[in-house]
Steps between C-alpha positions, in 0.01 A plus 500: 500500500359786294347262243317308774360823637375609158340159440334512842359846428370384161337196665330722758373740233363215287328333795348830612378570146344154469326535836366844408376375164326203663335732754376740231355218288322340795368838617365576151320164493348564843387846392335351191320242716377773735383705202307207354350419839386861551380581149405149393684288251584640161209484259527316173427711195455375145829473321608560146826345389598422859486862613246653734260730325468854630161583642373832372212673670 
């Protein structure tokens, strides 16, 4: 009886964690879309070795 209760609690914790993680990832993607929509899409800068170059003013 006690083992079943522990397994049930573990299952609930894992499912809650997975749901929370899914929500955070989807919310981050939505926030990025809103940011790009408001500020415009990210600009492409010349690259060197696959890394973005820093723009110095």
